[in-house]
C-alpha positions in Angstrom: 12.1 5.8 -23.6 8.3 6.4 -24.1 6.8 9.3 -21.9 3.4 8.4 -20.9 0.6 10.9 -20.1 -0.6 10.5 -16.5 -3.5 12.2 -14.9 -4.2 12.2 -11.2 -7.8 12.2 -9.5 -7.7 13.4 -5.8 -5.0 15.9 -5.0 -5.2 15.8 -1.2 -6.9 18.5 0.9 -3.7 19.1 2.8 -0.2 20.2 2.0 1.5 17.1 3.2 -0.8 14.6 1.8 0.2 11.4 0.1 -1.4 12.7 -3.1 0.8 15.7 -3.4 3.8 13.6 -2.3 2.9 11.3 -5.6 2.5 14.5 -7.7 6.1 15.8 -6.5 7.6 12.3 -7.3 5.9 12.4 -10.7 7.4 15.8 -11.7 11.0 14.4 -10.8 10.3 11.6 -13.2 9.8 13.6 -16.3 11.8 10.9 -18.4 8.7 8.6 -17.6 5.6 10.9 -17.4 3.8 13.9 -18.4 1.6 15.1 -15.8 -1.2 16.2 -18.2 -4.3 16.7 -15.9 -5.7 17.0 -12.4 -9.2 16.2 -11.0 -10.7 17.0 -7.7 -14.0 17.8 -6.2 -12.4 20.5 -4.0 -11.9 23.5 -6.4 -9.5 25.4 -4.0 -7.3 22.6 -3.4 -7.3 21.7 -7.1 -6.4 25.2 -7.9 -3.6 25.4 -5.6 -2.2 22.1 -6.6 -2.4 23.0 -10.3 -0.6 26.3 -9.7 2.1 24.5 -7.5 2.7 21.8 -10.2 2.3 23.9 -13.3 -0.8 21.9 -14.6 -3.4 23.9 -16.3 -5.9 21.1 -17.4 -7.9 21.0 -14.1 -11.1 19.1 -13.6 -13.8 18.7 -11.0 -15.5 15.8 -13.1 -13.5 12.7 -13.9 -15.4 11.6 -16.9 -14.9 14.7 -18.6 -11.3 14.8 -17.6 -10.9 11.3 -19.2 -13.0 12.1 -22.3 -11.0 15.3 -23.0 -7.4 14.5 -22.0 -7.3 10.8 -23.0 -4.5 10.1 -20.7 -2.5 6.6 -20.8 -2.8 6.2 -17.2 -4.9 7.4 -14.3 -3.6 7.3 -10.8 -6.6 7.1 -8.6 -5.9 8.8 -5.1 -9.5 9.5 -4.0 -10.5 8.2 -0.6 -10.9 4.5 -0.2 -14.6 4.3 -0.6 -14.3 5.9 -4.1 -11.5 3.8 -5.4 -13.4 1.0 -7.1 -16.0 3.4 -8.8 -13.1 5.7 -10.4 -11.0 2.7 -11.2 -13.8 1.1 -13.4 -14.4 4.4 -15.0 -10.9 4.7 -16.0 -11.1 1.1 -17.5 -14.0 2.1 -19.5 -11.9 4.9 -21.1 -9.1 2.4 -21.8 -6.7 3.8 -19.1 -4.2 1.8 -17.4 -4.3 2.3 -13.6 -2.5 2.9 -10.4 -4.8 2.8 -7.4 -4.0 3.6 -3.7 -4.1 0.8 -1.2 -5.4 -1.5 -0.2 -6.3 -4.0 -3.0 -10.0 -2.8 -2.6 -12.4 -2.6 0.1 -13.4 -6.2 -0.5 -11.6 -8.7 -2.4 -14.7 -8.9 -4.7 -14.5 -5.2 -5.5 -10.8 -5.9 -6.2 -11.5 -8.8 -8.5 -14.1 -6.9 -10.5 -11.3 -4.2 -11.4 -8.9 -6.8 -12.1 -11.3 -8.7 -14.6 -12.5 -5.4 -16.3 -8.7 -4.5 -16.7 -7.9 -7.9 -18.1 -10.5 -7.9 -20.7 -9.1 -4.7 -22.1 -5.6 -5.8 -21.8 -5.0 -3.0 -19.4 -2.1 -2.8 -16.7 -3.1 -2.1 -12.9 -0.5 -1.4 -10.1 -1.6 -1.1 -6.6 0.5 1.7 -4.5 1.6 -0.5 -1.7 4.7 1.5 -0.6 6.2 -0.3 2.8 8.1 -3.2 1.0 9.6 -0.7 -1.2 11.5 1.4 1.6 15.1 1.3 1.2 15.8 -0.4 4.4 13.0 -2.9 3.7 14.6 -3.8 0.3 17.7 -4.3 2.0 16.2 -6.7 4.6 14.9 -8.7 1.8 18.4 -8.9 0.4 19.8 -9.9 3.7 17.3 -12.8 4.0 17.8 -13.8 0.4 21.5 -14.1 0.8 20.9 -16.6 3.6 22.5 -14.5 6.5 19.7 -15.5 9.0 19.7 -19.2 8.0 16.6 -21.1 8.0 13.7 -18.9 9.0 11.5 -19.8 11.7 9.1 -16.9 12.8 8.3 -13.3 12.6 6.5 -10.8 15.0 4.5 -7.8 13.8 3.1 -4.9 15.6 1.1 -2.5 13.5 -1.4 -0.1 15.2 -3.1 1.1 11.9 -3.3 -0.2 8.3 -1.8 -3.7 9.3 -1.7 -4.7 5.7 1.4 -2.5 5.3 3.0 -4.6 8.1 1.7 -7.9 6.8 3.1 -6.9 3.2 6.5 -5.9 4.7 6.7 -9.4 6.7 5.5 -11.4 3.6 8.1 -9.5 1.1 10.9 -10.3 3.6 10.1 -13.9 4.2 9.5 -14.4 0.5 7.0 -17.1 1.3 3.1 -17.6 0.6 0.9 -17.5 3.5 -1.1 -20.7 4.0 -3.5 -19.9 6.9 -4.5 -17.6 9.6 -6.2 -17.6 13.1 -7.2 -14.3 14.7 -8.8 -12.6 17.7 -10.3 -9.1 17.7 -12.2 -7.1 20.4 -13.6 -3.5 20.4 -12.4 -1.6 23.5 -13.4 1.7 25.1 -10.8 4.4 24.9 -10.6 8.2 25.7 -12.3 10.4 23.0 -10.2 10.8 19.9 -10.7 12.1 16.4 -11.1 9.4 13.8 -9.8 9.5 10.3 -12.9 11.3 9.2 -12.7 13.9 11.8 -15.6 12.7 14.0 -15.1 11.8 17.8 -15.1 8.2 18.8 -14.4 6.3 22.0 -14.0 3.0 20.7 -11.0 1.2 18.9 -10.4 -2.3 17.8 -7.7 -4.4 19.1 -6.6 -7.4 16.9 -4.1 -10.3 17.5 -3.1 -13.5 15.7 -1.1 -15.9 13.8 -0.3 -16.4 10.1 1.2 -19.4 9.0 3.5 -19.4 5.9 5.2 -21.9 3.7 8.3 -23.9 5.4 6.8 -23.8 8.8 7.4 -20.2 9.4 4.8 -18.1 11.3 4.1 -14.7 12.0 2.9 -13.5 15.4 0.8 -10.5 14.9 -0.9 -7.6 16.9 -2.9 -4.4 16.1 -2.8 -2.5 19.5 -5.5 0.1 20.2 -3.2 3.1 20.0 -0.6 4.1 17.6 1.5 5.3 20.8 1.4 1.7 22.2 4.9 0.7 23.5 6.0 -1.3 20.5 4.2 0.9 18.0 5.1 0.0 14.4 7.5 -2.8 14.7 8.4 -6.2 13.0 11.0 -8.9 13.6 12.3 -11.7 11.4 14.0 -14.4 13.2 16.1 -17.4 11.7 18.5 -20.0 13.0 21.6 -17.8 12.6 20.3 -14.4 13.6 17.4 -11.9 13.4 16.2 -8.7 12.1 14.6 -6.2 14.3 13.7 -3.0 12.9 16.8 -1.3 11.7 19.0 -3.9 13.3 20.7 -7.2 12.3 21.9 -9.6 14.9 24.0 -12.7 13.8 25.1 -15.4 15.9 28.8 -16.4 15.8 30.9 -18.6 17.9 28.1 -18.4 20.8 28.1 -14.6 20.6 25.9 -12.1 19.0 27.2 -9.5 16.4 25.1 -6.5 16.0 25.0 -4.3 12.8 22.8 -1.1 12.3 21.5 -0.4 8.8 23.2 2.7 7.6 22.1 5.1 5.2 24.6 6.6 2.7 24.0 10.0 1.0 25.3 11.9 -2.1 25.3 15.6 -3.0 23.4 15.6 -6.3 22.4 19.0 -8.0 23.4 20.8 -4.7 20.9 18.7 -2.7 21.7 15.7 -0.2 20.1 12.5 -1.7 20.0 9.1 -0.5 22.2 6.8 -2.4 22.2 3.4 -0.6 21.3 1.6 2.5 23.7 -1.1 3.9 25.2 -3.4 6.7 28.7 -3.7 7.5 28.8 -7.3 7.5 31.6 -9.4 6.0 31.0 -9.0 3.1 29.0 -5.8 3.1 25.4 -6.1 2.1 24.2 -3.1 0.3 21.1 -1.9 -1.6 21.6 1.1 -4.0 18.5 3.2 -5.0 18.3 3.7 -8.8 16.4 7.0 -8.4 19.2 9.2 -6.9 19.8 10.9 -10.4 16.4 12.3 -10.2 16.8 13.8 -6.7 14.5 11.1 -5.3 15.6 10.8 -1.5 12.9 10.2 1.3 12.0 6.3 1.9 8.5 7.0 0.8 9.5 9.0 -2.0 11.8 6.0 -3.3 8.9 3.8 -2.7 6.5 6.1 -4.9 9.2 6.3 -7.6 9.3 2.4 -7.7 5.5 2.2 -8.0 5.4 4.7 -10.8 8.4 3.1 -12.7 6.7 -0.4 -12.3 3.4 0.8 -14.2 5.7 2.5 -16.6 7.6 -0.6 -17.5 4.5 -2.8 -17.5 2.8 -0.7 -20.1 5.8 0.0 -22.3 7.1 -3.4 -22.3 3.8 -5.4 -22.1 5.1 -6.9 -18.6 3.3 -7.7 -15.3 3.5 -4.8 -12.7 6.0 -5.6 -10.1 3.3 -5.7 -7.2 0.1 -5.5 -8.9 -3.0 -7.8 -8.4 -1.1 -10.8 -7.3 0.7 -8.9 -4.4 -2.3 -6.6 -3.4 -4.6 -9.6 -3.2 -2.6 -11.8 -1.0 -1.7 -8.9 1.4 -5.1 -8.0 1.9 -6.3 -11.6 2.2 -4.1 -12.2 5.2 -5.9 -9.4 7.2 -9.4 -10.4 6.0 -8.5 -14.0 7.1 -7.3 -12.9 10.4 -10.6 -10.8 11.3 -12.8 -13.5 9.8 -11.3 -16.0 12.0 -11.9 -14.0 14.7 -15.6 -13.7 13.9 -15.7 -17.5 13.8 -14.2 -17.9 17.3 -10.7 -18.5 16.2 -11.3 -21.0 13.5 -8.4 -21.4 11.2 -9.0 -19.6 7.7 -7.2 -21.1 4.6 -5.5 -18.7 2.4 -6.3 -17.9 -0.5 -9.7 -17.1 0.3 -12.3 -18.7 -2.3 -15.6 -17.1 -1.3 -16.8 -13.9 0.1 -16.2 -13.7 4.1 -19.0 -12.4 6.3 -16.6 -9.4 7.1 -16.4 -8.5 3.4 -20.3 -8.7 3.0 -20.7 -6.5 6.0 -18.3 -3.9 4.4 -20.2 -4.1 1.1 -23.6 -3.7 2.8 -22.2 -0.5 4.5 -20.8 0.9 1.6 -24.2 0.2 -0.3 -26.2 2.0 2.7 -23.6 4.9 2.2 -24.0 5.6 -1.3 -27.3 3.9 -2.4 -26.0 1.5 -5.0 -23.5 -1.3 -5.8 -19.8 0.0 -6.4 -19.5 -2.3 -9.4 -22.9 -2.8 -11.0 -23.7 0.9 -10.4 -20.3 2.4 -10.8 -21.1 4.7 -13.7 -24.0 6.3 -11.9 -22.1 6.7 -8.5 -19.1 8.3 -10.0 -20.1 11.7 -8.8 -20.8 10.7 -5.3 -18.9 12.5 -2.5 -16.4 10.0 -0.9 -15.4 10.8 2.8 -12.1 9.8 4.3 -14.1 7.8 7.0 -14.6 4.5 4.9 -17.1 1.8 5.2 -14.0 -0.2 6.2 -13.5 1.7 9.3 -17.1 1.8 10.3 -17.2 -2.2 10.1 -13.8 -3.3 11.2 -11.8 -0.2 12.5 -9.3 -0.3 9.8 -7.7 2.3 7.7 
């Protein structure tokens, strides 16, 4: 099997960051990847992470890293505002790509990355993780096997980063979204620290409906607080039963039979490693993780391994990434459509979106105001800008 050289830009300021989690997973997948270089504007974090992962090729300039190291793949883990600029730079250097979620700050920015990569025959995977969690993979299998019968609707509560929840719903339903209707309101709350560390007293609340194929709908809410009663929660309902977080309920002879999703573990190399998830129906439905031989165990680590494997397969076998542009775009479209509908007094918005929305135009304008140029046309000039954690998306829409 071909081992690809992968470089990572953005190592995370904190020990438990998503970036460092990805680096740990890359190290476990040594049969797929050689972690050849790291880049970050923060020299102290860069040095610490380089020592921790045994990487000596350390850079604070991504252009120099790409020129000197010539990796096969660049994993872009910089803050959201910098994703498009860095991704386009990687494509100029003939690098395949993994970028963090979402698809991009706007659909137009993502489409520009897609066009540039496609022109050079490069592969682009997007690191959406939620649908790849083991329990979510099992839920998808339960629905595909028909245990719930004909589906009718879903419910979603997701207090932050709702494209994750919309992704989970879409992948379980395995249906295309057709249109969305939304409502949004900015509300006053007690002072809190936002994602960028500043103090705020306002949060957005959203709700709405996404209609899918086969007359299936999702009722959606983004409450104002991650601590709200329902928190992160999604249900899938069908004629013969329903899924509610970790529980499956089936209707049988006028009764409800409940099954809780169980995790199964094995000891591998002296460590307790997740091997499968299952429900004790008759017959049992089980999803087995292919990553247990490598010591990959946590739900998000399993998802990270799947994302990394997806791009490796795409590059070495000239295939499409498992999620990629098609998945990344439609999941973000749902959220954009909901908020665009809210801005149009609840008008239904058809999906797919065929032209830039007012919401995206405002996010784009805010980005230009922040950084003094266009993220696509001026990408090369703006590569050295300092991109903070608090993105233009948060300023305009209250989204992470």
